C-alpha positions in Angstrom: 0.0 -0.2 -0.2 1.2 3.0 -1.0 1.4 6.0 1.9 0.9 9.8 1.2 3.6 12.0 2.9 2.2 15.3 2.0 0.0 18.1 -0.1 2.5 19.4 -2.4 2.1 23.0 -4.6 4.0 24.0 -7.2 3.8 27.4 -7.9 6.5 27.6 -10.8 6.8 25.0 -13.9 7.8 21.9 -14.0 11.1 22.1 -15.6 11.9 17.8 -14.4 12.4 15.9 -12.0 14.2 12.8 -11.2 14.1 10.6 -7.7 16.9 9.5 -5.8 18.8 6.7 -4.9 17.5 7.1 -1.2 14.1 7.9 -2.1 14.7 11.7 -2.6 13.0 13.6 -5.1 14.6 16.6 -7.2 12.7 18.6 -9.2 13.8 21.0 -11.5 11.3 24.5 -11.3 10.8 27.9 -13.2 9.2 30.8 -13.2 9.3 30.3 -17.0 6.0 29.7 -19.2 7.9 28.2 -22.3 11.8 26.8 -22.8 13.4 27.0 -25.5 16.3 24.7 -25.9 17.3 25.0 -28.9 19.2 29.0 -28.2 22.3 29.8 -28.3 24.2 30.3 -26.1 21.9 29.6 -23.3 20.3 33.2 -21.9 21.0 33.4 -18.6 18.0 33.0 -16.3 16.6 31.5 -12.4 15.9 28.2 -11.8 14.8 26.2 -8.3 15.8 22.8 -7.5 13.4 21.8 -5.3 14.4 18.5 -2.6 11.1 17.0 -1.3 12.7 13.4 1.3 10.1 11.9 3.6 8.4 15.1 5.6 10.5 18.1 4.4 10.3 20.2 1.4 13.4 22.8 0.3 14.1 24.8 -1.9 17.5 26.0 -4.1 17.2 29.4 -6.0 20.0 29.1 -9.0 20.5 32.6 -10.1 21.2 33.7 -13.6 22.5 30.2 -14.7 23.4 30.1 -18.3 22.0 26.8 -19.1 19.2 24.7 -19.5 19.1 21.6 -16.6 17.6 18.8 -17.5 18.7 16.4 -14.9 20.2 16.8 -11.2 21.0 14.3 -9.0 23.3 14.6 -5.9 27.0 12.9 -5.4 28.3 11.3 -2.5 30.1 12.7 -0.5 34.2 11.0 -0.2 35.5 11.6 3.5 39.2 11.0 3.1 
C-alpha cells in the first residue's frame, strides 16, 4: 500500500525531476511559461531545485545560470 507523505503545491513550472537512490524527489522548476531548448548561447535564467524527502520540502534558488538544466542529481560525499 502506498502512503501519502505530504501535500505539495508548486507555484512554478515543472521542468524535470528525478528520484535519487535514497528515495529523495528532486524537481527542477522555473517561472518561465515556455522553454526554448535550442537557443545558443543559452540566456541566463533563474531556476529552483526543489528537494523533497519524507516530511521535508527544501528549495535552492539558482540565479542567472546560463544553461537549461534537464537533470539534477546528488553526488556522494567522500571523506579521506
